[in-house]
PLY file of the C-alpha trace (Angstrom):
ply
format ascii 1.0
element vertex 114
property float x
property float y
property float z
element edge 113
property int vertex1
property int vertex2
end_header
139.63 105.23 56.77
137.75 107.55 59.13
139.36 110.69 57.69
137.87 109.89 54.28
134.43 109.22 55.79
134.49 112.53 57.69
135.56 114.40 54.56
132.76 112.81 52.54
130.10 113.76 55.08
131.36 117.32 55.37
131.21 117.61 51.56
127.50 116.82 51.74
127.75 113.28 50.35
125.17 111.19 52.18
126.15 107.99 50.41
124.20 108.34 47.15
126.53 105.79 45.54
125.12 103.19 47.95
121.50 103.69 46.90
121.55 101.14 44.09
119.83 97.89 45.03
116.71 96.59 46.75
115.60 98.06 50.09
112.90 96.50 52.28
110.53 97.77 54.94
107.79 95.73 56.57
105.22 97.02 54.05
107.06 97.68 50.81
110.27 97.41 48.82
112.08 99.97 46.69
114.73 99.16 44.09
117.06 101.91 42.89
118.92 101.46 39.63
122.23 103.03 38.60
120.50 105.99 36.86
118.44 106.59 40.07
115.25 105.33 38.47
113.21 103.34 40.97
110.51 100.72 41.26
108.42 100.23 44.38
106.15 97.37 45.39
103.80 97.15 48.33
102.55 94.30 50.48
101.13 91.75 50.11
102.81 91.09 46.73
106.33 92.56 46.69
106.86 91.05 43.22
104.33 93.40 41.57
105.63 96.89 40.75
103.10 99.44 42.05
105.04 102.64 41.30
108.03 103.54 39.14
109.80 106.82 38.56
112.96 108.86 38.73
114.87 110.08 41.76
117.45 112.86 41.87
120.05 113.47 44.58
121.48 116.81 45.66
123.83 116.38 48.61
121.74 114.79 51.37
118.42 115.47 49.68
116.54 113.14 47.35
113.55 113.98 45.20
111.04 111.49 43.82
109.03 111.96 40.64
106.65 109.10 39.96
106.22 108.25 36.29
103.64 105.48 36.42
102.11 102.52 38.16
98.84 101.75 39.92
99.66 103.86 42.98
101.80 106.55 41.36
101.55 110.12 42.57
100.85 112.71 39.84
104.15 113.52 38.09
103.83 117.20 39.01
103.84 116.25 42.71
107.54 115.87 43.44
108.51 114.57 46.87
111.59 115.98 48.62
113.30 114.20 51.52
116.60 114.09 53.33
118.19 110.66 53.29
120.97 108.72 54.93
122.30 105.46 53.54
124.88 102.91 54.66
125.79 99.45 53.40
122.79 98.03 55.32
120.18 100.76 56.00
118.43 103.58 54.18
116.36 106.21 55.97
114.22 109.12 54.82
112.86 112.26 56.51
110.21 114.41 54.89
111.06 117.93 53.67
107.92 118.36 51.55
105.70 116.07 49.53
102.18 116.94 48.36
101.39 113.24 47.81
100.34 111.47 51.01
100.54 108.10 49.28
104.31 108.53 49.15
104.90 110.79 52.15
103.20 108.55 54.72
105.27 105.41 54.02
108.57 107.28 53.41
108.68 109.86 56.21
110.76 108.42 59.03
111.19 105.10 57.22
114.25 102.95 57.85
114.72 100.28 55.18
117.10 97.33 55.21
119.26 96.28 52.25
118.10 93.01 50.71
0 1
1 2
2 3
3 4
4 5
5 6
6 7
7 8
8 9
9 10
10 11
11 12
12 13
13 14
14 15
15 16
16 17
17 18
18 19
19 20
20 21
21 22
22 23
23 24
24 25
25 26
26 27
27 28
28 29
29 30
30 31
31 32
32 33
33 34
34 35
35 36
36 37
37 38
38 39
39 40
40 41
41 42
42 43
43 44
44 45
45 46
46 47
47 48
48 49
49 50
50 51
51 52
52 53
53 54
54 55
55 56
56 57
57 58
58 59
59 60
60 61
61 62
62 63
63 64
64 65
65 66
66 67
67 68
68 69
69 70
70 71
71 72
72 73
73 74
74 75
75 76
76 77
77 78
78 79
79 80
80 81
81 82
82 83
83 84
84 85
85 86
86 87
87 88
88 89
89 90
90 91
91 92
92 93
93 94
94 95
95 96
96 97
97 98
98 99
99 100
100 101
101 102
102 103
103 104
104 105
105 106
106 107
107 108
108 109
109 110
110 111
111 112
112 113
Protein backbone atom coordinates (compact mmCIF):
# COMPACT_ATOMS: atom_id res chain seq x y z
CA UNK A 1 0.00 0.00 0.00
CA UNK A 2 1.71 3.19 -1.16
CA UNK A 3 0.06 5.33 1.53
CA UNK A 4 1.70 3.21 4.23
CA UNK A 5 5.11 3.41 2.51
CA UNK A 6 4.88 7.20 2.22
CA UNK A 7 3.86 7.51 5.87
CA UNK A 8 6.78 5.32 6.96
CA UNK A 9 9.31 7.38 5.02
CA UNK A 10 7.92 10.67 6.31
CA UNK A 11 8.21 9.30 9.87
CA UNK A 12 11.93 8.83 9.30
CA UNK A 13 11.85 5.03 9.04
CA UNK A 14 14.42 4.03 6.44
CA UNK A 15 13.60 0.34 6.68
CA UNK A 16 15.66 -0.65 9.73
CA UNK A 17 13.47 -3.74 10.14
CA UNK A 18 14.87 -4.99 6.81
CA UNK A 19 18.52 -4.83 7.91
CA UNK A 20 18.64 -8.34 9.35
CA UNK A 21 20.42 -10.80 7.06
CA UNK A 22 23.51 -11.09 4.90
CA UNK A 23 24.47 -8.28 2.49
CA UNK A 24 27.12 -8.65 -0.21
CA UNK A 25 29.37 -6.25 -2.10
CA UNK A 26 32.10 -7.27 -4.51
CA UNK A 27 34.72 -7.08 -1.73
CA UNK A 28 32.97 -7.94 1.52
CA UNK A 29 29.86 -9.20 3.25
CA UNK A 30 28.04 -7.87 6.32
CA UNK A 31 25.52 -9.82 8.36
CA UNK A 32 23.15 -7.95 10.67
CA UNK A 33 21.41 -9.85 13.46
CA UNK A 34 18.09 -9.03 15.14
CA UNK A 35 19.79 -7.02 17.94
CA UNK A 36 21.72 -5.02 15.26
CA UNK A 37 25.00 -6.70 16.10
CA UNK A 38 27.01 -7.33 12.95
CA UNK A 39 29.78 -9.46 11.51
CA UNK A 40 31.77 -8.48 8.44
CA UNK A 41 34.08 -10.52 6.25
CA UNK A 42 36.35 -9.36 3.46
CA UNK A 43 37.60 -10.95 0.27
CA UNK A 44 39.11 -13.35 -0.52
CA UNK A 45 37.57 -15.47 2.28
CA UNK A 46 34.01 -14.32 3.02
CA UNK A 47 33.66 -17.19 5.51
CA UNK A 48 36.16 -15.66 7.96
CA UNK A 49 34.80 -12.92 10.23
CA UNK A 50 37.19 -9.95 10.10
CA UNK A 51 35.18 -7.47 12.19
CA UNK A 52 32.24 -7.72 14.58
CA UNK A 53 30.41 -5.08 16.56
CA UNK A 54 27.18 -3.30 17.34
CA UNK A 55 25.12 -0.98 15.17
CA UNK A 56 22.44 1.45 16.31
CA UNK A 57 19.74 3.05 14.18
CA UNK A 58 18.16 6.47 14.67
CA UNK A 59 15.73 7.24 11.86
CA UNK A 60 17.76 7.09 8.65
CA UNK A 61 21.13 7.12 10.41
CA UNK A 62 23.15 4.11 11.46
CA UNK A 63 26.20 4.06 13.71
CA UNK A 64 28.83 1.33 13.83
CA UNK A 65 30.94 0.48 16.88
CA UNK A 66 33.43 -2.29 16.20
CA UNK A 67 34.01 -4.61 19.14
CA UNK A 68 36.67 -6.94 17.79
CA UNK A 69 38.23 -8.80 14.91
CA UNK A 70 41.45 -8.60 12.94
CA UNK A 71 40.46 -5.41 11.09
CA UNK A 72 38.30 -3.78 13.76
CA UNK A 73 38.40 -0.02 14.20
CA UNK A 74 39.11 1.17 17.77
CA UNK A 75 35.85 1.00 19.76
CA UNK A 76 36.02 4.74 20.50
CA UNK A 77 35.92 5.47 16.75
CA UNK A 78 32.20 5.27 16.00
CA UNK A 79 31.15 5.52 12.36
CA UNK A 80 27.97 7.43 11.45
CA UNK A 81 26.21 6.98 8.10
CA UNK A 82 22.85 7.51 6.48
CA UNK A 83 21.36 4.34 5.07
CA UNK A 84 18.60 3.16 2.81
CA UNK A 85 17.41 -0.42 2.69
CA UNK A 86 14.87 -2.36 0.63
CA UNK A 87 14.12 -6.06 0.30
CA UNK A 88 17.09 -6.39 -2.11
CA UNK A 89 19.59 -3.52 -1.60
CA UNK A 90 21.31 -1.68 1.23
CA UNK A 91 23.23 1.56 0.70
CA UNK A 92 25.33 3.78 2.95
CA UNK A 93 26.53 7.39 2.75
CA UNK A 94 29.17 8.76 5.09
CA UNK A 95 28.26 11.37 7.71
CA UNK A 96 31.45 10.98 9.76
CA UNK A 97 33.81 8.14 10.55
CA UNK A 98 37.35 8.58 11.91
CA UNK A 99 38.27 5.04 10.81
CA UNK A 100 39.26 4.86 7.13
CA UNK A 101 39.23 1.07 7.25
CA UNK A 102 35.45 1.24 7.62
CA UNK A 103 34.68 4.54 5.90
CA UNK A 104 36.36 3.70 2.59
CA UNK A 105 34.40 0.48 1.91
CA UNK A 106 31.08 1.76 3.33
CA UNK A 107 30.78 5.29 1.91
CA UNK A 108 28.65 5.10 -1.22
CA UNK A 109 28.39 1.31 -1.01
CA UNK A 110 25.38 -0.49 -2.43
CA UNK A 111 25.09 -4.06 -1.16
CA UNK A 112 22.80 -6.83 -2.41
CA UNK A 113 20.78 -9.13 -0.16
CA UNK A 114 22.10 -12.69 -0.19
